C-alpha positions in Angstrom: 87.0 51.5 -11.5 83.8 53.4 -12.0 80.5 53.0 -10.3 77.5 52.8 -12.7 74.1 52.4 -11.0 72.2 49.2 -11.9 69.5 51.3 -13.6 72.0 53.2 -15.8 73.8 49.9 -16.6 70.5 48.3 -17.7 70.0 51.3 -20.0 73.4 50.8 -21.5 72.6 47.1 -22.1 69.3 48.1 -23.8 71.1 50.7 -25.9 73.7 48.1 -26.9 70.9 45.7 -28.0 69.4 48.6 -30.1 72.7 48.7 -32.1 72.1 45.2 -33.4 71.0 45.5 -37.0 67.3 45.0 -37.4 67.6 42.1 -39.8 69.6 40.2 -37.1 67.4 41.3 -34.2 64.3 39.9 -35.9 66.0 36.5 -36.0 66.6 36.4 -32.3 64.2 33.8 -30.8 63.3 32.7 -27.3 66.0 34.7 -25.5 66.1 37.0 -22.5 68.9 39.4 -21.7 69.5 40.3 -18.0 71.9 42.3 -15.9 73.5 40.5 -13.0 75.8 42.1 -10.6 78.4 39.3 -10.2 79.3 36.4 -12.4 79.2 32.7 -11.3 83.0 32.6 -11.9 85.7 35.2 -12.0 86.7 37.2 -15.1 83.4 36.8 -16.9 81.8 39.9 -18.4 78.9 38.1 -19.9 77.5 34.6 -20.4 75.2 33.0 -23.0 73.3 29.9 -21.8 71.0 28.0 -24.2 70.7 26.3 -27.5 72.2 28.4 -30.4 69.9 29.1 -33.3 72.2 27.0 -35.5 71.6 23.9 -33.4 67.8 24.1 -33.1 65.7 21.6 -35.0 62.2 20.4 -35.3 62.4 19.1 -31.8 62.9 22.6 -30.4 59.6 23.8 -28.8 58.3 24.5 -25.4 61.8 25.1 -23.9 62.7 27.8 -21.5 64.3 30.9 -23.1 68.0 31.1 -23.6 69.7 33.6 -21.3 72.3 36.3 -21.8 73.7 37.7 -18.6 75.8 40.8 -18.6 77.8 41.2 -15.4 77.8 44.8 -14.0 80.5 44.7 -11.4 83.3 43.2 -13.4 82.7 45.6 -16.3 82.6 48.5 -13.9 85.8 47.3 -12.2 87.7 47.2 -15.4 86.6 50.7 -16.7 87.8 54.1 -15.7 84.9 56.2 -17.3 81.3 55.8 -18.3 82.4 56.0 -22.0 84.6 53.0 -21.4 81.6 51.1 -19.7 79.4 52.0 -22.7 82.1 50.4 -25.0 82.6 47.3 -22.9 78.8 46.7 -22.5 78.4 46.9 -26.3 81.3 44.6 -27.0 80.0 42.1 -24.4 76.4 42.2 -25.6 77.4 41.7 -29.2 79.7 38.9 -28.2 77.0 37.0 -26.3 74.4 37.6 -29.0 76.9 36.1 -31.4 76.8 32.9 -29.3 73.0 32.9 -29.7 73.6 32.8 -33.4 76.0 29.9 -33.0 79.3 31.8 -33.4 82.1 30.4 -31.2 84.7 32.4 -29.2 87.5 32.0 -31.7 85.4 33.4 -34.6 84.1 36.2 -32.4 87.6 37.2 -31.5 88.6 37.1 -35.2 85.8 39.5 -35.9 86.9 41.8 -33.1 84.2 40.9 -30.6 
């Protein structure tokens, strides 16, 4: 286990978001990414809540933003170094952004995320 401050962890999440290719980042719509200390249920590292881009239609307007939550404490508990945290944060961020694009868990795992 490693202790990474909330401020540093937020920086890592921001850095992970910056690694998303610009052409994909431009397509992200109505979404907020936040750091939360603890998940609503055990063993979650991140959670996407919302309506994936692939399911939005003409009816989609005036809705609250989708959310991606990245859970600091479980990631820190599973890691033994800051480098390991950096890697897990990036994997988790990309995985949850994949859900925003409508990619399910099975496909994300096939892709290595």
